[in-house]
LOTORTOR-350206 format. One record per residue: residue number from 1; x, y, z of N, C-alpha, C in turn; residue in one letter. Coordinates in Angstrom, 3 decimals, padded with zeros to 6 digits, m for minus. Example, Ala and Ser with C-alpha at 12.3 -4.5 7.8 and 13.67 -1.06 7.14 Angstrom:
BEGIN
pos 1; nc1 013.190; nc2 m005.690; nc3 007.800; cac1 012.300; cac2 m004.500; cac3 007.800; cc1 013.200; cc2 m003.300; cc3 007.800; code A
pos 2; nc1 012.850; nc2 m002.250; nc3 007.080; cac1 013.670; cac2 m001.060; cac3 007.140; cc1 012.900; cc2 000.030; cc3 007.870; code S
end
This chain:
BEGIN
pos 1; nc1 m028.993; nc2 010.409; nc3 020.474; cac1 m027.637; cac2 010.130; cac3 020.680; cc1 m026.575; cc2 010.919; cc3 020.167; code M
pos 2; nc1 m025.592; nc2 011.573; nc3 020.838; cac1 m024.354; cac2 011.477; cac3 020.602; cc1 m023.541; cc2 010.915; cc3 020.121; code K
pos 3; nc1 m023.251; nc2 010.843; nc3 018.970; cac1 m022.202; cac2 010.513; cac3 018.401; cc1 m019.914; cc2 011.667; cc3 018.580; code H
pos 4; nc1 m019.430; nc2 010.501; nc3 018.919; cac1 m018.057; cac2 011.353; cac3 018.920; cc1 m017.487; cc2 010.602; cc3 018.107; code R
pos 5; nc1 m016.305; nc2 011.132; nc3 017.757; cac1 m015.432; cac2 010.902; cac3 016.554; cc1 m014.458; cc2 010.599; cc3 017.445; code H
pos 6; nc1 m014.009; nc2 009.306; nc3 016.900; cac1 m012.159; cac2 008.766; cac3 017.440; cc1 m011.160; cc2 008.970; cc3 016.101; code M
pos 7; nc1 m010.336; nc2 009.695; nc3 016.748; cac1 m009.075; cac2 009.174; cac3 016.192; cc1 m009.019; cc2 008.507; cc3 015.967; code D
pos 8; nc1 m008.552; nc2 008.018; nc3 014.120; cac1 m008.419; cac2 006.275; cac3 014.048; cc1 m007.020; cc2 005.945; cc3 014.485; code F
pos 9; nc1 m005.677; nc2 006.741; nc3 014.750; cac1 m005.132; cac2 006.031; cac3 015.847; cc1 m005.573; cc2 005.520; cc3 017.341; code S
pos 10; nc1 m006.304; nc2 006.287; nc3 017.815; cac1 m007.152; cac2 005.800; cac3 019.375; cc1 m007.479; cc2 004.276; cc3 018.710; code V
pos 11; nc1 m008.253; nc2 004.589; nc3 017.913; cac1 m009.138; cac2 003.585; cac3 017.551; cc1 m008.309; cc2 002.170; cc3 017.316; code W
pos 12; nc1 m007.329; nc2 002.304; nc3 016.421; cac1 m006.323; cac2 002.008; cac3 016.478; cc1 m005.854; cc2 000.735; cc3 017.419; code K
pos 13; nc1 m004.653; nc2 001.986; nc3 018.195; cac1 m004.292; cac2 001.433; cac3 019.279; cc1 m005.486; cc2 000.354; cc3 020.260; code K
pos 14; nc1 m006.784; nc2 000.948; nc3 020.772; cac1 m007.165; cac2 m000.194; cac3 021.455; cc1 m007.791; cc2 m000.911; cc3 020.223; code Q
pos 15; nc1 m008.220; nc2 m001.089; nc3 019.046; cac1 m008.735; cac2 m002.451; cac3 018.479; cc1 m007.444; cc2 m003.568; cc3 018.828; code A
pos 16; nc1 m006.340; nc2 m002.594; nc3 018.810; cac1 m004.628; cac2 m003.813; cac3 018.759; cc1 m004.570; cc2 m004.963; cc3 019.815; code L
pos 17; nc1 m005.389; nc2 m004.405; nc3 020.778; cac1 m005.652; cac2 m005.326; cac3 022.094; cc1 m005.791; cc2 m006.578; cc3 022.160; code Q
pos 18; nc1 m006.569; nc2 m006.528; nc3 020.859; cac1 m007.642; cac2 m008.301; cac3 020.933; cc1 m006.489; cc2 m008.411; cc3 020.476; code N
pos 19; nc1 m006.334; nc2 m009.845; nc3 021.054; cac1 m005.237; cac2 m010.786; cac3 020.678; cc1 m005.286; cc2 m011.721; cc3 018.859; code P
pos 20; nc1 m006.541; nc2 m011.574; nc3 019.020; cac1 m006.747; cac2 m012.425; cac3 017.612; cc1 m007.092; cc2 m011.203; cc3 016.250; code A
pos 21; nc1 m007.217; nc2 m010.140; nc3 016.491; cac1 m006.899; cac2 m009.160; cac3 015.783; cc1 m005.456; cc2 m008.735; cc3 015.588; code L
pos 22; nc1 m005.291; nc2 m008.575; nc3 016.545; cac1 m003.534; cac2 m008.251; cac3 016.217; cc1 m003.241; cc2 m009.364; cc3 015.443; code R
pos 23; nc1 m002.862; nc2 m010.415; nc3 015.838; cac1 m002.649; cac2 m011.617; cac3 014.602; cc1 m002.623; cc2 m011.175; cc3 013.403; code T
pos 24; nc1 m004.441; nc2 m011.498; nc3 012.847; cac1 m004.538; cac2 m011.082; cac3 011.829; cc1 m003.849; cc2 m009.563; cc3 010.647; code E
pos 25; nc1 m003.924; nc2 m008.614; nc3 012.458; cac1 m003.256; cac2 m007.320; cac3 011.563; cc1 m002.059; cc2 m007.553; cc3 011.389; code Y
pos 26; nc1 m000.961; nc2 m008.313; nc3 012.183; cac1 000.594; cac2 m008.886; cac3 011.878; cc1 000.849; cc2 m009.553; cc3 010.297; code D
pos 27; nc1 m000.201; nc2 m009.944; nc3 010.042; cac1 000.151; cac2 m010.873; cac3 009.239; cc1 m000.317; cc2 m010.349; cc3 007.689; code K
pos 28; nc1 m000.489; nc2 m009.028; nc3 007.652; cac1 m001.059; cac2 m007.879; cac3 006.871; cc1 000.062; cc2 m007.007; cc3 006.838; code L
pos 29; nc1 001.152; nc2 m007.094; nc3 007.278; cac1 002.480; cac2 m006.150; cac3 007.148; cc1 002.936; cc2 m006.110; cc3 005.647; code Q
pos 30; nc1 003.124; nc2 m006.883; nc3 005.394; cac1 003.796; cac2 m007.301; cac3 003.791; cc1 003.200; cc2 m006.093; cc3 002.733; code P
pos 31; nc1 001.861; nc2 m006.480; nc3 003.307; cac1 000.907; cac2 m006.224; cac3 002.376; cc1 000.767; cc2 m004.190; cc3 002.846; code E
pos 32; nc1 000.476; nc2 m004.241; nc3 004.068; cac1 000.729; cac2 m002.761; cac3 004.273; cc1 001.680; cc2 m001.843; cc3 003.563; code F
pos 33; nc1 003.046; nc2 m002.553; nc3 003.923; cac1 004.154; cac2 m001.955; cac3 003.952; cc1 004.585; cc2 m002.069; cc3 002.281; code A
pos 34; nc1 004.134; nc2 m002.374; nc3 001.135; cac1 003.890; cac2 m002.266; cac3 m000.056; cc1 003.016; cc2 m001.431; cc3 m000.363; code L
pos 35; nc1 001.616; nc2 m001.048; nc3 m000.109; cac1 001.522; cac2 m000.318; cac3 m000.375; cc1 002.158; cc2 000.715; cc3 000.313; code I
pos 36; nc1 002.165; nc2 001.431; nc3 001.405; cac1 002.795; cac2 002.304; cac3 001.864; cc1 003.912; cc2 003.303; cc3 000.834; code R
pos 37; nc1 004.858; nc2 002.298; nc3 000.888; cac1 005.911; cac2 002.464; cac3 m000.217; cc1 005.856; cc2 002.637; cc3 m001.968; code A
pos 38; nc1 004.379; nc2 002.054; nc3 m001.796; cac1 004.459; cac2 002.495; cac3 m003.643; cc1 003.325; cc2 004.291; cc3 m003.561; code V
pos 39; nc1 002.522; nc2 004.152; nc3 m002.723; cac1 002.374; cac2 005.205; cac3 m002.612; cc1 002.797; cc2 006.978; cc3 m002.433; code V
pos 40; nc1 004.093; nc2 006.342; nc3 m001.447; cac1 004.656; cac2 007.190; cac3 m001.098; cc1 005.863; cc2 007.662; cc3 m001.980; code E
pos 41; nc1 006.237; nc2 006.473; nc3 m002.487; cac1 006.963; cac2 006.923; cac3 m003.958; cc1 006.746; cc2 007.408; cc3 m005.155; code A
pos 42; nc1 005.361; nc2 007.652; nc3 m005.218; cac1 004.620; cac2 007.503; cac3 m006.212; cc1 003.854; cc2 009.075; cc3 m006.069; code R
pos 43; nc1 003.926; nc2 009.759; nc3 m004.858; cac1 003.484; cac2 010.652; cac3 m004.526; cc1 004.787; cc2 011.736; cc3 m004.215; code T
pos 44; nc1 005.918; nc2 010.941; nc3 m003.771; cac1 006.975; cac2 012.161; cac3 m003.664; cc1 007.576; cc2 012.373; cc3 m005.144; code K
pos 45; nc1 007.673; nc2 011.658; nc3 m006.310; cac1 007.671; cac2 012.377; cac3 m007.602; cc1 006.460; cc2 013.053; cc3 m007.853; code R
pos 46; nc1 005.317; nc2 013.491; nc3 m007.428; cac1 004.530; cac2 014.530; cac3 m007.899; cc1 003.634; cc2 013.764; cc3 m009.108; code G
pos 47; nc1 003.235; nc2 012.172; nc3 m009.049; cac1 003.082; cac2 011.495; cac3 m009.949; cc1 001.434; cc2 011.115; cc3 m009.587; code L
pos 48; nc1 000.536; nc2 011.233; nc3 m010.700; cac1 m001.170; cac2 010.678; cac3 m010.342; cc1 m000.913; cc2 009.275; cc3 m010.663; code T
pos 49; nc1 m001.974; nc2 008.798; nc3 m009.793; cac1 m001.789; cac2 007.331; cac3 m010.739; cc1 m002.151; cc2 007.095; cc3 m012.250; code Q
pos 50; nc1 m003.097; nc2 007.689; nc3 m012.411; cac1 m003.062; cac2 007.627; cac3 m014.163; cc1 m001.686; cc2 007.810; cc3 m014.914; code T
pos 51; nc1 m000.604; nc2 008.517; nc3 m014.397; cac1 000.628; cac2 009.174; cac3 m014.519; cc1 001.441; cc2 007.935; cc3 m014.775; code E
pos 52; nc1 001.078; nc2 007.423; nc3 m013.387; cac1 002.487; cac2 006.110; cac3 m013.349; cc1 001.511; cc2 004.472; cc3 m013.445; code L
pos 53; nc1 000.643; nc2 004.672; nc3 m013.772; cac1 m000.011; cac2 003.541; cac3 m015.119; cc1 000.546; cc2 004.079; cc3 m016.638; code A
pos 54; nc1 000.187; nc2 004.800; nc3 m017.242; cac1 000.928; cac2 004.996; cac3 m018.150; cc1 002.467; cc2 004.742; cc3 m018.427; code Q
pos 55; nc1 002.579; nc2 005.252; nc3 m017.538; cac1 004.712; cac2 004.885; cac3 m017.282; cc1 004.417; cc2 003.314; cc3 m017.651; code R
pos 56; nc1 004.145; nc2 002.600; nc3 m016.734; cac1 004.336; cac2 000.647; cac3 m016.849; cc1 003.530; cc2 000.493; cc3 m017.920; code I
pos 57; nc1 002.319; nc2 001.020; nc3 m018.527; cac1 001.493; cac2 000.862; cac3 m019.697; cc1 000.454; cc2 000.060; cc3 m019.477; code G
pos 58; nc1 m000.011; nc2 000.481; nc3 m017.992; cac1 m001.498; cac2 m000.255; cac3 m017.721; cc1 m002.588; cc2 000.590; cc3 m017.741; code T
pos 59; nc1 m003.670; nc2 000.135; nc3 m016.840; cac1 m004.639; cac2 001.155; cac3 m016.901; cc1 m004.467; cc2 001.830; cc3 m014.904; code K
pos 60; nc1 m005.047; nc2 003.327; nc3 m014.859; cac1 m005.015; cac2 003.670; cac3 m013.865; cc1 m005.761; cc2 002.484; cc3 m012.096; code Q
pos 61; nc1 m006.975; nc2 002.057; nc3 m013.148; cac1 m007.245; cac2 001.144; cac3 m012.233; cc1 m006.468; cc2 000.007; cc3 m011.283; code S
pos 62; nc1 m005.532; nc2 m000.072; nc3 m012.318; cac1 m004.807; cac2 m001.259; cac3 m011.440; cc1 m003.642; cc2 m000.789; cc3 m010.558; code V
pos 63; nc1 m003.512; nc2 000.374; nc3 m010.411; cac1 m002.382; cac2 001.467; cac3 m009.626; cc1 m003.894; cc2 001.299; cc3 m008.748; code I
pos 64; nc1 m004.642; nc2 002.006; nc3 m008.594; cac1 m005.769; cac2 001.828; cac3 m007.233; cc1 m006.324; cc2 000.771; cc3 m006.671; code S
pos 65; nc1 m006.486; nc2 m000.389; nc3 m007.265; cac1 m006.203; cac2 m001.768; cac3 m006.717; cc1 m005.330; cc2 m001.927; cc3 m005.431; code R
pos 66; nc1 m003.871; nc2 m001.944; nc3 m006.477; cac1 m002.534; cac2 m001.916; cac3 m006.051; cc1 m002.453; cc2 m001.279; cc3 m004.422; code L
pos 67; nc1 m003.280; nc2 000.274; nc3 m004.531; cac1 m002.814; cac2 000.929; cac3 m003.516; cc1 m003.983; cc2 000.850; cc3 m002.537; code E
pos 68; nc1 m005.045; nc2 000.395; nc3 m002.603; cac1 m005.837; cac2 000.093; cac3 m001.785; cc1 m005.809; cc2 m001.532; cc3 m001.158; code I
pos 69; nc1 m004.638; nc2 m002.208; nc3 m001.284; cac1 m004.664; cac2 m003.579; cac3 m001.407; cc1 m005.850; cc2 m004.339; cc3 m002.055; code G
pos 70; nc1 m006.275; nc2 m004.563; nc3 m003.085; cac1 m006.863; cac2 m005.170; cac3 m003.693; cc1 m005.972; cc2 m005.893; cc3 m004.992; code R
pos 71; nc1 m005.011; nc2 m005.743; nc3 m004.777; cac1 m004.157; cac2 m006.772; cac3 m005.732; cc1 m003.347; cc2 m006.958; cc3 m005.694; code A
pos 72; nc1 m002.773; nc2 m008.560; nc3 m005.805; cac1 m001.741; cac2 m009.557; cac3 m005.795; cc1 m000.527; cc2 m009.111; cc3 m006.864; code N
pos 73; nc1 000.159; nc2 m008.219; nc3 m007.062; cac1 001.435; cac2 m007.920; cac3 m008.061; cc1 002.290; cc2 m009.522; cc3 m007.855; code P
pos 74; nc1 002.439; nc2 m009.134; nc3 m009.083; cac1 003.844; cac2 m010.406; cac3 m009.792; cc1 005.267; cc2 m009.527; cc3 m009.251; code S
pos 75; nc1 006.349; nc2 m010.280; nc3 m008.883; cac1 006.995; cac2 m009.615; cac3 m009.578; cc1 007.779; cc2 m008.695; cc3 m010.584; code V
pos 76; nc1 007.416; nc2 m009.430; nc3 m011.509; cac1 007.336; cac2 m008.927; cac3 m012.729; cc1 006.783; cc2 m007.742; cc3 m012.722; code A
pos 77; nc1 005.834; nc2 m007.026; nc3 m012.488; cac1 004.918; cac2 m005.764; cac3 m012.148; cc1 005.371; cc2 m005.122; cc3 m010.920; code F
pos 78; nc1 005.861; nc2 m005.605; nc3 m010.334; cac1 006.314; cac2 m004.799; cac3 m009.151; cc1 008.131; cc2 m004.244; cc3 m010.155; code L
pos 79; nc1 008.453; nc2 m004.777; nc3 m010.737; cac1 009.970; cac2 m004.402; cac3 m011.345; cc1 009.392; cc2 m003.339; cc3 m012.251; code K
pos 80; nc1 008.769; nc2 m003.669; nc3 m012.762; cac1 007.921; cac2 m002.971; cac3 m013.708; cc1 007.517; cc2 m001.159; cc3 m012.927; code K
pos 81; nc1 007.104; nc2 m001.454; nc3 m012.347; cac1 006.878; cac2 m000.444; cac3 m011.237; cc1 008.329; cc2 000.302; cc3 m010.736; code L
pos 82; nc1 008.571; nc2 m000.733; nc3 m010.286; cac1 010.506; cac2 000.292; cac3 m009.784; cc1 010.835; cc2 001.363; cc3 m010.648; code A
pos 83; nc1 010.660; nc2 000.282; nc3 m012.312; cac1 011.456; cac2 001.635; cac3 m012.814; cc1 010.382; cc2 002.466; cc3 m013.704; code E
pos 84; nc1 009.365; nc2 003.070; nc3 m013.253; cac1 008.639; cac2 003.866; cac3 m013.931; cc1 008.802; cc2 004.451; cc3 m012.733; code A
pos 85; nc1 009.048; nc2 004.278; nc3 m011.296; cac1 009.464; cac2 005.124; cac3 m010.163; cc1 010.695; cc2 005.994; cc3 m010.232; code L
pos 86; nc1 011.671; nc2 004.929; nc3 m011.091; cac1 013.654; cac2 005.493; cac3 m010.697; cc1 013.257; cc2 004.812; cc3 m009.898; code N
pos 87; nc1 013.195; nc2 004.267; nc3 m009.444; cac1 013.332; cac2 003.060; cac3 m008.114; cc1 013.878; cc2 001.845; cc3 m008.097; code S
pos 88; nc1 014.768; nc2 000.954; nc3 m006.926; cac1 014.965; cac2 m000.281; cac3 m007.431; cc1 014.327; cc2 m001.091; cc3 m006.506; code N
pos 89; nc1 013.864; nc2 m002.203; nc3 m007.165; cac1 012.772; cac2 m003.035; cac3 m006.004; cc1 013.836; cc2 m003.700; cc3 m005.678; code L
pos 90; nc1 013.550; nc2 m004.131; nc3 m003.954; cac1 014.564; cac2 m005.099; cac3 m002.792; cc1 013.273; cc2 m005.504; cc3 m002.215; code Q
pos 91; nc1 013.483; nc2 m006.686; nc3 m002.233; cac1 012.676; cac2 m007.896; cac3 m001.399; cc1 013.452; cc2 m008.751; cc3 m000.148; code I
pos 92; nc1 013.135; nc2 m008.530; nc3 000.692; cac1 013.558; cac2 m009.140; cac3 001.817; cc1 013.473; cc2 m009.769; cc3 002.605; code R
pos 93; nc1 013.968; nc2 m010.804; nc3 003.369; cac1 013.523; cac2 m011.538; cac3 004.208; cc1 014.134; cc2 m011.131; cc3 006.113; code F
pos 94; nc1 013.423; nc2 m011.132; nc3 006.832; cac1 014.267; cac2 m010.499; cac3 007.826; cc1 013.536; cc2 m011.406; cc3 009.155; code T
end
């Protein structure tokens, strides 16, 4: 049996046609947005997870857990993160 590689974006588009999966995916959008913002800000500044962790005074594993979605950071932690990234923390309800 030959396995074909499916591009993730193709798979995602197909999978999100399932209404139940789409509902759960949509519920996770705030978490995905946070992860994307942290990773983009860190990499834009040329920082490793270890370097960012040192700036905050925490461990690299804390940054890793945040970036893979296995953390529920407090607002206080997000403030430290923003400061370490020379950014502003903005929380909006839309």
